[in-house]
Each structure stands twice: as C-alpha cells, then as structure tokens.
C-alpha positions as CSV (number, residue, x, y, z in Angstrom):
1,M,10.5,48.1,-21.7
2,V,10.5,44.3,-21.8
3,K,8.4,42.7,-24.5
4,L,6.8,39.4,-23.5
5,S,6.0,36.6,-26.0
6,P,4.0,33.4,-25.6
7,Q,6.2,30.5,-24.6
8,M,5.7,26.7,-24.3
9,R,7.0,24.6,-21.5
10,A,7.1,20.8,-21.6
11,V,5.6,19.4,-18.4
12,P,6.6,15.8,-17.3
13,Q,3.7,13.4,-17.4
14,Q,3.7,12.8,-13.6
15,E,3.4,16.5,-13.0
16,T,0.2,16.7,-15.0
17,M,-1.7,14.6,-12.5
18,A,-3.0,16.2,-9.3
19,P,-2.3,14.5,-6.0
20,L,-4.9,12.0,-5.1
21,P,-6.6,12.6,-1.7
22,M,-6.4,9.8,0.8
23,D,-10.2,9.7,1.2
24,T,-10.5,8.9,-2.5
25,V,-8.0,6.1,-2.1
26,R,-9.8,4.6,0.9
27,A,-13.1,4.7,-1.0
28,F,-11.8,2.5,-3.8
29,L,-9.7,0.1,-1.7
30,R,-12.9,-1.2,-0.2
31,E,-10.9,-2.7,2.7
32,H,-9.5,-5.5,0.6
33,R,-6.1,-6.6,1.7
34,I,-3.4,-9.1,0.9
35,I,-1.6,-11.5,3.1
36,E,1.8,-12.7,2.0
37,P,2.2,-16.3,0.5
38,D,4.3,-17.4,3.5
39,A,2.0,-15.9,6.2
40,P,0.8,-18.5,8.8
41,T,-2.9,-18.1,8.1
42,R,-3.8,-20.9,10.6
43,E,-2.3,-18.8,13.4
44,L,-4.6,-15.8,12.8
45,A,-7.6,-15.3,15.1
46,Y,-10.9,-16.7,13.7
47,V,-14.6,-16.8,14.5
48,V,-15.6,-20.0,16.3
49,G,-19.3,-19.2,16.8
50,G,-22.1,-16.8,17.8
51,E,-24.4,-16.7,20.8
52,N,-27.1,-19.3,21.1
53,Q,-25.0,-21.5,18.7
54,R,-25.7,-19.1,15.9
55,L,-23.7,-20.1,12.7
56,M,-24.1,-16.7,11.0
57,S,-24.0,-13.2,12.7
58,G,-24.8,-9.7,11.7
59,A,-24.5,-6.1,13.0
60,G,-25.2,-5.9,16.7
61,D,-24.7,-9.6,17.3
62,T,-22.2,-11.1,19.8
63,L,-19.7,-13.7,18.5
64,Y,-16.7,-15.5,19.8
65,A,-13.2,-15.8,18.3
66,R,-10.2,-17.9,19.1
67,G,-6.7,-16.4,19.0
68,E,-4.7,-13.3,20.1
69,L,-6.3,-9.9,19.3
70,P,-5.2,-6.4,20.4
71,T,-7.6,-4.4,22.6
72,R,-8.9,-0.9,21.9
73,V,-8.5,-1.1,18.1
74,R,-11.0,-1.5,15.3
75,L,-11.0,-5.1,14.1
76,G,-11.8,-6.2,10.5
77,I,-13.7,-9.4,9.8
78,Y,-12.3,-11.0,6.7
79,R,-12.9,-14.0,4.5
80,L,-10.3,-15.8,2.4
81,G,-10.6,-14.7,-1.3
82,E,-8.5,-15.3,-4.4
83,H,-5.0,-16.9,-4.2
84,Y,-2.9,-14.8,-6.6
85,V,-0.2,-16.4,-8.7
86,S,2.2,-15.0,-11.3
87,A,2.2,-16.1,-14.9
88,A,4.9,-18.6,-14.0
89,G,2.8,-20.1,-11.2
90,V,4.6,-18.4,-8.3
91,P,2.3,-17.6,-5.3
92,L,2.1,-13.8,-4.8
93,G,-0.4,-13.6,-1.9
94,T,-4.0,-14.3,-0.8
95,E,-6.7,-11.7,-0.9
96,L,-8.8,-11.1,2.2
97,I,-12.3,-9.8,1.6
98,N,-13.7,-7.5,4.2
99,I,-17.0,-8.8,5.7
100,G,-17.4,-6.2,8.4
101,E,-16.0,-4.7,11.6
102,A,-16.0,-5.8,15.3
103,R,-14.9,-4.6,18.7
104,Q,-13.6,-6.6,21.5
105,L,-15.8,-6.9,24.6
106,G,-13.6,-9.1,26.7
107,S,-11.6,-12.3,26.7
108,E,-11.0,-15.4,28.8
109,G,-8.0,-17.4,27.9
110,E,-7.7,-17.7,24.2
111,I,-11.4,-17.1,23.6
112,V,-12.4,-13.5,22.7
113,R,-15.9,-12.0,23.0
114,L,-16.8,-9.6,20.3
115,E,-19.6,-7.3,19.1
116,V,-20.2,-7.0,15.3
117,V,-20.3,-3.3,14.7
118,S,-21.1,-3.5,11.0
119,A,-21.4,-6.2,8.5
120,Y,-21.5,-6.1,4.7
121,Q,-22.3,-9.8,4.5
122,E,-23.2,-12.4,7.1
123,V,-20.3,-13.3,9.4
124,R,-19.6,-17.0,9.4
125,N,-17.6,-19.4,11.5
126,N,-13.9,-19.5,10.5
127,D,-13.9,-15.9,9.2
128,I,-10.6,-14.2,10.1
129,L,-10.1,-11.2,12.5
130,L,-7.3,-8.7,12.1
131,P,-6.8,-5.0,13.1
132,L,-8.1,-2.9,10.2
133,E,-5.3,-2.2,7.8
134,T,-6.4,1.4,7.2
135,Q,-5.2,2.2,10.7
136,L,-1.8,0.7,10.1
137,F,-1.7,2.3,6.7
138,E,-2.4,5.8,8.1
139,S,0.0,5.4,10.9
140,Q,2.8,4.7,8.4
141,S,2.0,7.7,6.3
142,S,2.2,11.4,7.3
143,E,0.8,12.6,4.0
144,N,-2.8,13.3,3.2
145,S,-2.4,12.5,-0.4
146,F,-0.2,10.7,-3.0
147,Q,2.0,12.6,-5.3
148,P,2.1,10.8,-8.6
149,R,5.6,10.1,-9.9
150,S,7.5,7.6,-12.0
151,P,9.5,4.7,-10.4
152,L,13.2,5.3,-10.5
153,N,13.9,1.9,-12.0
154,D,12.5,0.2,-15.1
155,L,9.6,-2.1,-14.1
156,V,7.5,-4.5,-16.1
157,G,4.4,-6.4,-14.8
158,Q,0.9,-7.4,-15.5
159,I,-2.7,-6.7,-14.3
160,I,-3.6,-10.0,-12.7
161,A,-7.0,-9.3,-11.2
162,V,-9.7,-6.8,-10.2
163,P,-11.2,-6.8,-6.7
164,G,-14.8,-7.9,-7.2
165,G,-14.1,-10.2,-10.1
166,V,-14.7,-7.7,-12.9
167,R,-13.1,-8.8,-16.2
168,F,-12.9,-5.5,-18.1
169,I,-11.6,-2.3,-16.5
170,G,-12.1,1.4,-16.8
171,R,-11.0,4.6,-15.1
172,L,-11.1,4.8,-11.3
173,Q,-11.2,1.1,-10.8
174,M,-8.9,-0.9,-8.6
175,V,-6.6,-3.5,-10.1
176,A,-4.1,-6.0,-8.7
177,L,-0.5,-6.1,-10.2
178,D,2.0,-8.8,-10.0
179,I,4.9,-6.5,-8.9
180,G,5.4,-5.0,-5.4
181,T,7.9,-3.5,-3.0
182,Q,10.5,-6.1,-3.7
183,D,10.6,-4.7,-7.2
184,G,10.9,-1.1,-5.9
185,L,7.2,0.0,-6.1
186,Q,6.0,2.7,-3.6
187,P,2.6,4.4,-3.1
188,G,2.2,7.1,-5.8
189,H,4.2,5.4,-8.5
190,V,2.6,5.8,-11.9
191,L,2.8,3.0,-14.5
192,R,1.9,3.0,-18.1
193,V,-0.6,0.3,-19.3
194,G,0.0,-1.4,-22.6
195,Q,-2.3,-3.7,-24.5
196,Q,-0.9,-6.5,-26.6
197,G,-1.5,-6.1,-30.3
198,E,-4.0,-8.5,-32.0
199,L,-3.0,-11.6,-33.9
200,V,-3.8,-11.2,-37.6
201,N,-3.2,-13.4,-40.7
202,D,-1.0,-11.9,-43.4
203,P,-3.3,-11.8,-46.4
204,R,-0.5,-12.9,-48.8
205,T,1.6,-15.4,-46.8
206,Q,-1.1,-16.5,-44.3
207,E,1.5,-16.1,-41.5
208,L,0.2,-15.3,-38.1
209,L,1.4,-11.8,-37.2
210,Q,1.5,-10.1,-33.8
211,L,0.6,-6.4,-34.1
212,P,2.6,-3.9,-31.9
213,A,1.4,-3.2,-28.4
214,T,-0.5,0.1,-27.9
215,E,-0.6,2.4,-24.9
216,A,-4.0,2.2,-23.2
217,G,-3.8,4.2,-20.0
218,T,-2.0,4.7,-16.6
219,V,-2.4,3.3,-13.1
220,M,-1.1,4.6,-9.8
221,V,0.1,2.3,-7.0
222,V,-1.9,2.9,-3.8
223,K,-1.1,-0.1,-1.7
224,P,2.0,-2.1,-2.5
225,Y,2.8,-5.4,-0.8
226,S,6.0,-7.5,-1.1
227,Q,5.2,-9.3,-4.3
228,M,2.1,-7.6,-5.6
229,S,0.2,-4.3,-5.4
230,Y,-3.2,-2.6,-5.6
231,A,-3.3,0.3,-8.1
232,L,-6.0,2.7,-9.2
233,V,-6.7,3.3,-12.9
234,M,-6.1,7.0,-13.5
235,Q,-6.5,7.2,-17.3
236,A,-7.9,4.7,-19.8
237,S,-8.0,5.4,-23.5
238,S,-9.7,2.0,-24.1
239,V,-11.1,-0.8,-22.0
240,L,-8.3,-2.4,-20.0
241,A,-8.3,-6.1,-19.3
242,I,-6.6,-8.7,-17.1
243,G,-3.3,-9.6,-18.7
244,D,-2.4,-6.1,-19.9
245,T,1.2,-5.1,-19.2
246,V,2.3,-2.3,-16.9
247,R,5.7,-0.6,-17.1
248,T,7.6,2.5,-16.1
249,P,6.7,5.4,-18.3
250,A,9.3,6.4,-20.9
251,H,11.1,9.6,-19.9
C-alpha cells in the first residue's frame, strides 16, 4: 500500500500562461505595422488618384497607383503614422496605419489599376500600398499560437507608444516597445512591466526622494521588428503608461 500526501510544485511564471491563439493576436494587431528607419519610403508604391479625378476613394472604387506591386496577393493601403524614437532620440521606425485593402486589376508600365476591396477610412492620394503583412507573418510561422516564455538574455526597455494614441494602458491592449530582434526578442517572449516610484519630499530633510519601482504587469511580444516591437498586455495590476519599463522576468 502506498500512502499519498498532498504536495506542492512550483511552476515557472511563463508556464502559468496559456498559449495565445493567432486569431487573438491578429484581432489586436489591427494591421498596424512598422517600417525600418532606413527603409526607402519614397520607393514604395503609392496612390496617385482615383477615377474621374477623385481625390478620395472608398470600398468598390477604382484607383491608380504608381510603383511595383506583386500580383495575386492582398494589398494593404497604409498611411504614414508616428515616427518612433528612443529616449536618446535614435529613430526606431515609422508606423503605417492600415486604411483598407485593395486588389490589382491590371497594370500599364509603372501605373497599376486597383479596386478598393474594403476601407476603414477614405483612401487619399499618396497613401502607400504594400502586401498585407499578415500573409508574410503567417508564411514565416508554422505555429497556430504563441508559447509564452522568458527571453534567454537580460533585456531592459520601455513602453514608447500605444497604437491609436491611448495614453493609459490596461490588459489586452497593444503597446510599442523600444527593443526588438536586434536585442534578442522573439514572438512569445514575456517581459515584466515596472512602474517608476513616485517622487516624494522627505518630511524632515525636505529632500526629493525617488520611491522604488513596483511590478505592474506583464506583456508578451507578438510582432518584433529590428529596433522595436509590438506587444500585448497580458496582465496589469495597475494602469500602465507610456514610459513604464519592461525587462526580462527574474528567474
């Protein structure tokens, strides 16, 4: 006869999180994407006009673009967004905001004829056209979900922005970080969020004191670029904010 007794087993933090389905990731990415600081944006295909000299187009409209575009792929229509920089002023990348989707109808020389399949905003002249990144993203990943795990190296960065311009951040919101693949980040890496302690006056000496930083939540990297990344807030014990630090969890 074997007598069994209750036992406790410590589970690493990254094992306590269930894998995140790809569909959930796509829902929060909202098709925002980053182009690298040194990318030649003036060489990207762009809208030059619509039929009947239309300056703005919507779903179902025909428009014309100039530049090289692949055929038989879904095309995203983008508008230049925020230019991200580090705390030291180093360019990290430029955000492209998704305006809609289009498909190619034909081309003549460097002029491409397109149909707007869907539009979240009006399509304007000079908007940029690129193959949808979700297709490239899926082709590079054979997994249907992310397995949360800690980075192998010690990383420290900051939350620098929120797609959509929100200032304060809660659970299941997307954030932009100022670290990326060149720092060793990969999809699924979990980082701990720390909030800087408040500045208080010492009641006796009147010195300005910095209180210790406190742990405020965790984020998981879902789309890393060279010098920055998009991450999803998985846990938040308090409201997060731009400027909060992110780092490798303590083992």
